[in-house]
C-alpha positions as CSV (number, residue, x, y, z in Angstrom):
1,X,-6.9,4.1,7.5
2,X,-3.3,4.7,8.4
3,X,-1.9,7.5,6.9
4,X,-0.7,9.5,4.3
5,X,0.8,11.1,2.1
6,X,0.7,13.9,-0.3
7,X,2.0,15.9,-3.2
8,X,4.1,14.7,-5.6
9,X,5.7,16.2,-9.1
10,X,7.9,14.3,-10.4
11,X,10.5,14.7,-13.4
12,X,14.0,14.8,-14.4
13,X,16.5,15.9,-12.7
14,X,20.6,18.0,-13.0
15,X,21.5,18.5,-9.9
16,X,22.9,21.5,-8.7
17,X,25.0,23.0,-5.9
18,X,22.0,24.0,-4.2
19,X,19.7,21.1,-3.3
20,X,16.5,21.5,-5.9
21,X,17.2,25.1,-7.4
22,X,18.2,22.4,-11.0
23,X,16.4,22.2,-13.8
24,X,14.9,19.5,-15.0
25,X,15.3,18.8,-19.1
26,X,13.5,16.1,-20.8
27,X,13.6,14.8,-24.1
28,X,10.2,16.2,-25.8
29,X,9.9,15.9,-29.1
30,X,13.6,15.1,-30.0
31,X,14.1,18.3,-28.5
32,X,15.4,19.2,-24.6
33,X,13.4,20.6,-23.3
34,X,13.3,22.0,-19.9
35,X,10.0,21.4,-18.4
36,X,11.2,22.4,-14.6
37,X,13.4,25.1,-13.3
38,X,13.3,24.1,-9.8
39,X,11.9,21.1,-7.3
40,X,10.3,21.6,-3.8
41,X,9.1,19.2,-0.8
42,X,7.5,19.2,2.2
43,X,6.8,16.0,4.3
44,X,4.8,16.2,7.2
45,X,4.7,12.8,9.6
46,X,2.4,12.2,12.6
47,X,3.4,9.3,14.5
48,X,2.6,10.8,18.0
49,X,-1.0,10.7,19.0
50,X,-2.4,11.9,22.3
51,X,-6.2,11.5,21.9
52,X,-7.2,8.0,21.6
53,X,-5.5,7.2,18.1
54,X,-2.5,4.8,18.1
55,X,0.5,5.5,17.7
56,X,2.1,5.1,14.4
57,X,5.9,4.8,14.9
58,X,6.0,3.0,10.5
59,X,5.6,6.9,9.7
60,X,9.2,8.2,10.9
61,X,10.7,5.7,8.8
62,X,8.3,6.4,6.0
63,X,9.3,10.1,5.9
64,X,13.0,8.8,5.6
65,X,12.4,6.8,3.0
66,X,10.1,8.9,1.0
67,X,12.3,12.5,1.4
68,X,16.0,9.9,0.8
69,X,13.7,9.3,-2.6
70,X,12.9,12.9,-3.4
71,X,16.0,14.0,-3.3
72,X,17.5,11.8,-5.4
73,X,15.2,13.4,-7.6
74,X,17.1,17.1,-6.7
75,X,14.2,18.1,-4.5
76,X,14.4,20.3,-1.8
77,X,12.4,18.8,1.3
78,X,11.3,20.7,4.0
79,X,10.0,18.0,7.0
80,X,7.6,18.3,10.1
81,X,6.0,16.2,12.7
82,X,3.6,15.9,14.7
83,X,1.4,18.8,14.1
84,X,-2.1,20.3,15.6
85,X,-4.4,21.1,12.8
86,X,-3.0,24.9,13.6
87,X,0.2,24.3,12.8
88,X,-0.3,22.3,9.8
89,X,-2.4,25.0,8.1
90,X,0.2,27.1,8.4
91,X,2.8,24.1,7.1
92,X,0.7,24.3,4.5
93,X,0.6,28.5,3.4
94,X,4.1,28.7,4.3
95,X,5.5,26.1,2.0
96,X,2.5,27.3,-0.9
97,X,3.9,31.1,-0.2
98,X,7.8,30.0,0.1
99,X,7.1,27.8,-2.8
100,X,4.6,27.2,-5.1
101,X,4.5,30.8,-6.5
102,X,7.6,30.0,-9.2
103,X,5.3,28.9,-12.6
104,X,7.9,26.3,-13.6
105,X,8.5,24.6,-10.1
106,X,7.6,21.6,-9.2
107,X,6.7,20.7,-5.9
108,X,5.9,17.7,-4.0
109,X,3.5,17.5,-0.2
110,X,3.7,14.1,1.9
111,X,1.7,14.0,4.9
112,X,2.3,10.6,6.8
113,X,-0.6,10.0,9.4
114,X,-3.5,9.0,10.2
115,X,-7.0,9.8,7.7
116,X,-10.5,8.5,8.6
117,X,-13.3,9.5,6.1
118,X,-16.6,10.2,7.8
119,X,-20.2,9.5,6.7
120,X,-23.2,12.3,6.4
121,X,-26.8,12.2,7.1
122,X,-27.5,13.1,3.8
123,X,-25.5,10.9,1.7
124,X,-22.4,12.5,0.8
125,X,-18.4,11.1,2.3
126,X,-16.1,13.8,3.7
127,X,-12.5,12.8,4.4
128,X,-10.4,14.2,6.9
129,X,-6.2,14.6,8.3
130,X,-6.0,13.5,11.3
131,X,-3.2,16.1,13.1
132,X,-2.1,14.7,16.6
133,X,-4.5,16.1,18.9
134,X,-7.8,15.8,16.9
135,X,-10.1,13.3,19.4
136,X,-11.5,9.1,17.6
137,X,-14.1,10.1,16.2
138,X,-16.1,7.7,17.6
139,X,-15.9,9.1,20.5
140,X,-16.7,13.1,19.7
141,X,-17.4,13.7,16.3
142,X,-18.5,17.2,16.3
143,X,-14.5,17.8,18.4
144,X,-13.1,15.7,15.6
145,X,-14.3,17.6,12.6
146,X,-13.2,20.9,14.5
147,X,-9.6,19.2,15.4
148,X,-8.7,18.1,12.4
149,X,-8.3,18.6,8.5
150,X,-11.0,18.0,6.1
151,X,-10.1,17.2,2.4
152,X,-11.7,20.0,1.1
153,X,-9.1,22.6,2.0
154,X,-6.6,20.5,0.2
155,X,-8.4,20.3,-2.7
156,X,-7.8,24.8,-2.1
157,X,-4.6,24.1,-1.4
158,X,-4.2,22.4,-4.8
159,X,-5.3,25.0,-5.8
160,X,-3.3,27.9,-4.8
161,X,-0.5,27.1,-6.2
162,X,0.8,28.6,-9.2
163,X,3.5,25.8,-9.7
164,X,2.2,24.0,-13.1
165,X,2.3,20.0,-11.7
166,X,1.6,19.2,-8.5
167,X,0.5,15.3,-7.3
168,X,-0.8,14.6,-4.3
169,X,-0.3,11.0,-3.6
170,X,-2.1,9.9,0.4
171,X,-0.7,7.2,2.1
172,X,-4.1,6.2,3.9
173,X,-7.6,5.0,3.3
174,X,-10.1,7.5,1.7
175,X,-13.1,6.8,-0.9
176,X,-12.0,7.9,-4.9
177,X,-15.0,9.6,-4.2
178,X,-13.6,12.1,-2.2
179,X,-11.8,14.2,-4.8
180,X,-14.1,14.8,-7.9
181,X,-11.1,13.2,-10.9
182,X,-10.3,11.9,-14.3
183,X,-8.7,8.6,-15.7
184,X,-6.5,8.2,-17.9
185,X,-3.9,6.0,-19.6
186,X,-0.3,6.8,-19.9
187,X,0.8,7.9,-23.1
188,X,4.5,8.6,-24.8
189,X,5.9,12.2,-23.2
190,X,4.8,15.1,-26.0
191,X,4.4,19.1,-25.0
192,X,0.6,18.1,-24.0
193,X,3.2,16.6,-20.3
194,X,3.8,20.7,-19.9
195,X,-0.2,21.8,-19.5
196,X,-0.9,22.6,-15.7
197,X,-1.8,19.7,-14.2
198,X,-2.9,18.3,-10.2
199,X,-3.0,14.7,-10.1
200,X,-4.1,12.2,-6.9
201,X,-3.5,9.0,-5.2
202,X,-4.9,7.1,-2.4
203,X,-2.8,3.9,-0.8
204,X,-6.3,2.5,-0.2
205,X,-9.9,2.7,-0.4
206,X,-12.4,3.5,2.3
207,X,-12.5,1.3,5.1
208,X,-9.4,-0.3,4.3
209,X,-6.8,-0.4,7.3
210,X,-3.7,0.1,6.3
211,X,-1.2,-1.2,7.7
212,X,2.0,0.6,10.1
213,X,4.8,-0.9,7.5
214,X,3.9,0.6,5.0
215,X,3.1,-1.0,2.0
216,X,2.0,1.3,-0.3
217,X,5.4,3.1,0.5
218,X,7.3,0.6,-0.1
219,X,6.6,0.5,-3.5
220,X,6.5,4.2,-4.1
221,X,10.2,4.5,-3.5
222,X,10.9,1.6,-5.4
223,X,8.6,3.4,-8.3
224,X,10.8,6.0,-8.0
225,X,14.1,4.6,-8.1
226,X,14.0,1.5,-10.1
227,X,12.6,1.3,-13.2
228,X,10.1,-0.9,-12.8
229,X,7.2,1.3,-12.8
230,X,8.6,2.3,-16.2
231,X,5.6,0.9,-17.9
232,X,6.5,2.3,-21.9
233,X,10.0,2.0,-21.5
234,X,10.2,5.3,-22.2
235,X,13.2,6.1,-19.5
236,X,10.4,7.8,-17.7
237,X,8.1,7.7,-14.4
238,X,4.8,10.0,-15.4
239,X,2.1,10.7,-12.4
240,X,-0.2,8.1,-14.6
241,X,2.2,5.0,-14.8
242,X,2.9,6.1,-10.8
243,X,-0.4,5.2,-10.3
244,X,-0.7,2.2,-12.5
245,X,2.4,0.7,-10.8
246,X,1.1,1.6,-7.1
247,X,-2.4,0.0,-7.5
248,X,-0.6,-3.2,-9.2
249,X,1.6,-3.8,-6.8
250,X,-0.3,-2.6,-4.1
251,X,-3.2,-4.9,-4.4
252,X,-0.6,-7.8,-5.1
253,X,1.9,-7.8,-1.8
254,X,-1.6,-6.9,0.7
255,X,-3.0,-9.5,-1.0
256,X,-6.4,-7.8,-2.2
257,X,-6.7,-6.0,1.2
258,X,-5.6,-2.2,-0.2
259,X,-6.3,-0.9,-3.8
260,X,-4.9,2.4,-3.9
261,X,-6.8,5.2,-6.0
262,X,-5.9,7.2,-8.8
263,X,-6.3,10.4,-11.1
264,X,-6.4,14.0,-11.7
265,X,-8.4,17.2,-10.7
266,X,-11.7,17.2,-12.5
267,X,-11.3,20.5,-13.5
268,X,-10.5,22.0,-17.0
269,X,-7.6,23.9,-16.9
270,X,-5.7,22.0,-14.0
271,X,-6.0,18.0,-15.9
272,X,-3.9,18.0,-18.9
273,X,-0.7,17.9,-17.8
274,X,1.1,14.9,-16.0
275,X,4.1,15.2,-13.4
276,X,7.1,13.5,-15.0
277,X,10.3,11.6,-13.0
278,X,13.3,11.0,-15.0
279,X,14.6,7.3,-13.9
280,X,18.3,6.9,-13.7
281,X,20.3,6.1,-16.4
282,X,17.6,9.1,-18.6
283,X,19.3,12.0,-17.0
284,X,20.8,14.8,-19.2
285,X,24.1,15.5,-19.5
286,X,25.6,18.5,-17.2
287,X,27.9,20.0,-19.4
288,X,26.0,19.8,-23.1
289,X,22.5,19.8,-22.2
290,X,21.3,16.6,-24.6
291,X,20.0,13.8,-23.0
292,X,22.5,10.9,-22.8
293,X,19.7,8.2,-24.1
294,X,19.1,11.3,-26.9
295,X,20.5,8.9,-30.1
296,X,19.2,5.5,-30.5
297,X,21.2,2.7,-29.7
298,X,20.9,-0.1,-32.6
299,X,19.5,-3.6,-31.0
300,X,21.9,-5.7,-30.8
301,X,21.2,-9.8,-32.3
302,X,20.8,-12.1,-29.7
303,X,23.0,-14.0,-30.8
304,X,26.2,-12.1,-28.6
305,X,24.3,-12.3,-24.8
306,X,26.1,-14.6,-23.2
307,X,25.8,-16.2,-19.9
308,X,28.6,-15.1,-17.4
309,X,29.9,-12.7,-15.5
310,X,28.6,-9.0,-16.5
311,X,30.5,-7.1,-18.3
312,X,30.4,-3.1,-18.7
313,X,30.3,-2.8,-22.7
314,X,28.3,0.7,-23.9
315,X,24.9,0.6,-24.8
316,X,24.2,-2.5,-22.8
317,X,22.8,-3.9,-19.9
318,X,21.8,-7.3,-18.1
319,X,18.5,-9.1,-16.9
320,X,19.2,-11.8,-14.1
321,X,16.4,-14.8,-13.6
322,X,16.1,-15.9,-10.2
323,X,14.1,-19.1,-11.4
324,X,11.8,-21.3,-9.5
325,X,11.6,-22.9,-12.7
326,X,13.1,-25.9,-14.5
327,X,13.4,-25.7,-18.5
328,X,14.9,-24.3,-20.9
329,X,15.7,-20.2,-21.0
330,X,15.2,-18.6,-24.5
331,X,15.5,-14.5,-24.7
332,X,13.7,-13.2,-28.4
333,X,13.0,-16.4,-29.2
334,X,16.4,-17.4,-29.3
335,X,17.2,-20.5,-26.8
336,X,20.8,-19.8,-24.7
337,X,20.4,-23.4,-22.6
338,X,19.0,-24.9,-19.6
339,X,18.0,-23.0,-16.2
340,X,17.3,-25.3,-13.0
341,X,14.7,-24.3,-10.7
342,X,16.2,-22.8,-7.1
343,X,18.9,-21.6,-9.1
344,X,20.0,-17.3,-10.1
345,X,21.3,-17.3,-14.0
346,X,22.9,-13.8,-15.2
347,X,22.6,-12.8,-19.0
348,X,24.4,-10.2,-19.7
349,X,25.1,-7.9,-22.9
350,X,22.1,-7.0,-23.9
351,X,21.1,-4.0,-25.9
352,X,18.6,-1.8,-24.4
353,X,15.0,-2.0,-24.9
354,X,12.4,-4.4,-24.7
355,X,12.7,-7.7,-24.9
356,X,10.8,-10.7,-24.0
357,X,11.9,-13.5,-21.8
358,X,11.0,-17.2,-21.5
359,X,11.7,-20.6,-19.6
360,X,10.5,-23.5,-21.3
361,X,10.2,-27.1,-19.6
362,X,7.5,-28.7,-17.3
363,X,5.7,-25.9,-16.9
364,X,5.7,-22.3,-19.2
365,X,6.9,-18.9,-17.9
366,X,7.1,-15.6,-20.0
367,X,7.9,-11.7,-19.3
368,X,8.5,-9.2,-21.6
369,X,11.1,-6.0,-20.0
370,X,12.8,-3.3,-20.7
371,X,16.5,-2.9,-20.5
372,X,18.6,0.0,-19.5
373,X,21.7,1.1,-20.5
374,X,24.1,-0.1,-17.2
375,X,21.7,-1.7,-15.0
376,X,20.4,-5.1,-14.4
377,X,16.9,-5.9,-14.7
378,X,15.9,-8.8,-11.8
379,X,13.5,-10.7,-12.6
380,X,11.6,-14.1,-10.5
381,X,10.1,-16.9,-12.4
382,X,7.6,-18.0,-10.0
383,X,6.3,-21.8,-10.2
384,X,2.6,-22.4,-10.5
385,X,3.2,-25.5,-9.0
386,X,5.1,-24.8,-5.9
387,X,2.6,-21.1,-5.5
388,X,-0.4,-23.7,-5.6
389,X,1.3,-25.7,-2.5
390,X,2.1,-23.0,-1.3
391,X,-1.7,-21.7,-1.2
392,X,-2.9,-25.0,0.3
393,X,-1.1,-24.5,2.7
394,X,-1.0,-21.2,3.9
395,X,-5.4,-20.3,3.1
396,X,-8.0,-22.3,3.2
397,X,-11.8,-21.8,0.9
398,X,-14.9,-22.6,2.3
399,X,-16.8,-24.7,-0.2
400,X,-20.3,-23.3,0.6
401,X,-19.5,-19.7,-0.3
402,X,-16.0,-20.0,-1.6
403,X,-15.1,-17.0,-0.1
404,X,-10.7,-17.8,0.8
405,X,-8.7,-17.4,4.6
406,X,-5.7,-17.2,5.3
407,X,-4.6,-19.8,7.9
408,X,-1.6,-19.6,10.9
409,X,0.0,-22.5,12.3
410,X,0.9,-21.5,16.0
411,X,2.1,-24.7,18.2
412,X,-0.4,-27.5,17.7
413,X,-3.1,-25.4,16.8
414,X,-4.5,-23.9,13.2
415,X,-6.5,-20.8,13.2
416,X,-8.0,-18.8,10.3
417,X,-6.2,-15.6,10.5
418,X,-9.1,-13.5,9.3
419,X,-12.6,-13.3,10.6
420,X,-15.3,-15.9,9.3
421,X,-17.4,-14.2,6.6
422,X,-19.8,-16.7,6.0
423,X,-23.9,-15.2,5.7
424,X,-26.5,-16.4,8.2
425,X,-30.0,-16.1,7.8
426,X,-30.1,-14.5,11.2
427,X,-28.4,-13.9,14.2
428,X,-24.7,-11.8,12.4
429,X,-24.3,-8.7,10.9
430,X,-22.1,-5.7,9.2
431,X,-20.8,-3.5,10.9
432,X,-22.7,-0.7,11.2
433,X,-25.0,-2.6,8.7
434,X,-22.4,-1.4,5.3
435,X,-22.1,-4.8,3.5
436,X,-18.3,-3.1,2.8
437,X,-17.2,-4.2,7.0
438,X,-17.8,-7.6,6.1
439,X,-16.0,-7.3,3.2
440,X,-12.9,-5.8,5.2
441,X,-13.6,-7.2,8.6
442,X,-16.1,-10.0,8.1
443,X,-19.2,-10.2,10.1
444,X,-20.5,-9.9,13.4
445,X,-22.7,-13.2,15.1
446,X,-24.2,-13.7,17.6
447,X,-23.1,-16.3,20.5
448,X,-26.3,-18.9,19.8
449,X,-25.2,-18.2,15.8
450,X,-21.6,-18.4,16.1
451,X,-21.9,-22.0,17.2
452,X,-22.8,-22.9,14.2
453,X,-21.2,-21.0,11.9
454,X,-17.8,-22.8,11.1
455,X,-17.5,-24.6,8.4
456,X,-17.2,-29.0,8.1
457,X,-13.6,-29.8,9.9
458,X,-13.6,-26.5,12.1
459,X,-15.3,-24.8,15.2
460,X,-15.4,-22.0,16.9
461,X,-12.8,-22.2,19.8
462,X,-13.8,-23.4,23.0
463,X,-11.7,-20.5,26.0
464,X,-9.4,-23.0,27.1
465,X,-8.0,-23.4,23.2
466,X,-8.1,-19.1,23.3
467,X,-5.8,-19.4,26.3
468,X,-3.7,-22.4,25.0
469,X,-3.2,-20.1,21.5
470,X,-2.8,-16.7,24.5
471,X,-0.2,-18.5,26.0
472,X,1.8,-19.9,22.8
473,X,2.2,-16.1,22.0
474,X,3.4,-14.8,25.5
475,X,0.8,-14.4,28.1
476,X,0.1,-16.4,30.9
477,X,-2.9,-17.8,32.9
478,X,-4.2,-14.6,34.3
479,X,-2.3,-11.8,32.6
480,X,-2.3,-12.5,28.3
481,X,-1.1,-8.3,27.6
482,X,2.0,-10.1,27.3
483,X,0.0,-11.6,23.7
484,X,-1.5,-8.7,22.2
485,X,1.6,-7.2,20.1
486,X,1.6,-10.7,18.2
487,X,-2.4,-11.1,18.2
488,X,-1.9,-7.4,16.0
489,X,1.2,-7.4,14.0
490,X,-0.3,-8.0,10.3
491,X,1.7,-10.6,8.4
492,X,1.9,-13.9,6.6
493,X,2.4,-15.9,10.1
494,X,0.5,-13.9,12.4
495,X,-3.4,-13.6,13.2
496,X,-3.6,-10.8,12.1
497,X,-6.1,-8.8,14.4
498,X,-8.1,-5.9,13.6
499,X,-9.6,-4.2,16.0
500,X,-12.3,-3.7,14.1
501,X,-15.2,-2.9,17.2
502,X,-18.9,-5.4,18.0
503,X,-22.1,-4.1,17.7
504,X,-23.3,-4.7,22.3
505,X,-26.4,-6.4,23.8
506,X,-28.3,-2.6,22.7
507,X,-27.5,-2.8,19.5
508,X,-24.8,-0.4,19.3
509,X,-22.4,-0.5,17.3
510,X,-19.0,1.5,19.2
511,X,-15.3,0.3,19.4
512,X,-14.0,1.0,16.1
513,X,-10.6,0.8,15.4
514,X,-10.1,0.9,19.7
515,X,-10.8,-2.5,20.3
516,X,-12.6,-5.9,19.2
517,X,-14.1,-9.2,21.0
518,X,-13.7,-12.4,19.8
519,X,-16.4,-15.2,20.8
520,X,-15.1,-18.8,22.2
521,X,-17.8,-22.2,22.6
522,X,-17.8,-21.8,26.3
523,X,-21.1,-20.8,27.9
524,X,-20.7,-18.9,31.1
525,X,-24.8,-18.5,32.7
526,X,-27.9,-19.1,30.7
527,X,-27.0,-14.9,29.8
528,X,-23.3,-14.9,29.1
529,X,-20.7,-16.6,27.5
530,X,-16.4,-16.8,27.2
531,X,-15.0,-14.5,24.9
532,X,-11.1,-12.4,24.3
533,X,-10.5,-9.0,25.0
534,X,-8.5,-6.9,22.8
535,X,-8.2,-3.3,23.7
536,X,-5.6,-0.9,21.9
537,X,-5.6,2.3,24.4
538,X,-3.9,0.2,26.8
539,X,-2.8,-3.0,24.5
540,X,-4.9,-5.3,26.6
541,X,-5.7,-8.5,25.9
542,X,-7.9,-10.2,28.5
543,X,-10.8,-12.9,28.8
544,X,-14.5,-11.7,30.1
545,X,-18.0,-12.5,29.6
546,X,-20.7,-10.7,27.7
547,X,-24.0,-11.1,26.8
548,X,-25.2,-13.4,24.5
549,X,-27.3,-11.7,22.3
550,X,-24.1,-9.0,21.7
551,X,-22.7,-9.1,18.3
552,X,-18.6,-10.1,17.7
553,X,-16.9,-11.7,15.5
554,X,-15.4,-15.4,14.9
555,X,-12.1,-16.7,13.9
556,X,-12.8,-20.5,13.5
557,X,-10.0,-23.5,14.3
558,X,-9.0,-26.5,13.0
559,X,-10.5,-29.6,13.9
560,X,-7.6,-32.1,15.7
561,X,-6.6,-34.8,13.3
562,X,-7.7,-38.3,14.5
563,X,-4.4,-39.5,15.7
564,X,-5.4,-43.3,16.1
């Protein structure tokens, strides 16, 4: 539940001497149209937390990256850092008062920090922005709700804005139901675009943990600074296209662990328009006001496409194919020549517009792409055969229930890098008895159940095997804290431990986002067993023992191969 980004209003710009005070021109109905007169953004970044929440050093990088992307689109950007609730309310109010009263302005408000969802006793879900001084809700929920900013207040801010277009993008995990939102498919640019709108994008669904190094932010910046997010190839990026792009790419690059949500506020006066960015190559001419791509450019026959060094030809772009596949390369059905796996080939002098690219060999690969004037589209032709081989190396599928687990080899040990989620008839639980927590963090098992729960070829590690892992990650006998960072850092080559809490001996769920423990198979005495304990408050890693009727997560380790 990591951080969160707000408000994005994105059309096409011509830069003036004073940043943010420049008209945004676009081609609507074949007529050059001024859609925005001004462009302003507020970025709030909270990286330093003082009351129980983990710090987020990655937020500092996110703020800089998003500021740079917005400034490329002509925004005047105001930044604020490490605010309390009162300071945050002042920042929102002052920004809206100063910049949000101009009808033809576009605004961006971006918040990076922790987000949290509280489930009420009557079944509703309340989302919160977490200021720097708010306490952990697991230790003091009433004080958290008093000192955090409820998302309902953000909806009020959205309605205070008089500017016609606003889009709220939250790089934090909230349920899509926190706002009453409508969905729509991307449309061609038309006068409907100029109607008022309030749009929202969240980087993940509730109970999903977003890494401090934000995949969402990386894809957000890419969407604003490259043509790949332009779904219909018209040179404009709408808020709806942005939501589609982020949803597809973040799900992919997070290995299906993060699911962005997007839509428009359900309000009859604020759900008709669509925010627009003008992408590079489609900016109006500063001199005469006519759009640079206003006049159609006739397609050039594919026979004029050549392999080799790029050439500067008006009305053309290029495609660069990085291929893992060996075969013959085709563009728009015309064979250009052979391409070998592990090579990169530039194809130059391609007419702007949509083109099909194919590789026909032992494998078949195809992709439709949009070529933009004087730009190179880079494509990766991935081999499914190589991907399958890599998948077999990096993942294990449990034959009992077909669940798939990432695996990691550390020295001579092979571990599951995700918590086990195998359902048993008794002795296992979802945190807070919520099924989505099992999906996100695996199940919690009593010790007697954990001893038999790993699939064939795997087993519950002994405490000696746990100690060997901790030593391999930088710890040493009796002091394992040096292994904390390696254990908890996300990545394809790490254990990627999440602090998902546990169920104590009295049946109470606790310590979510603060602590976690993992069972070992090693017995301590009749009532207790050894386990590995992690605490985020001091980055502690310890070997301790716990009551056997406690319910803890399980990481399985692969059986040693028989070398005889």
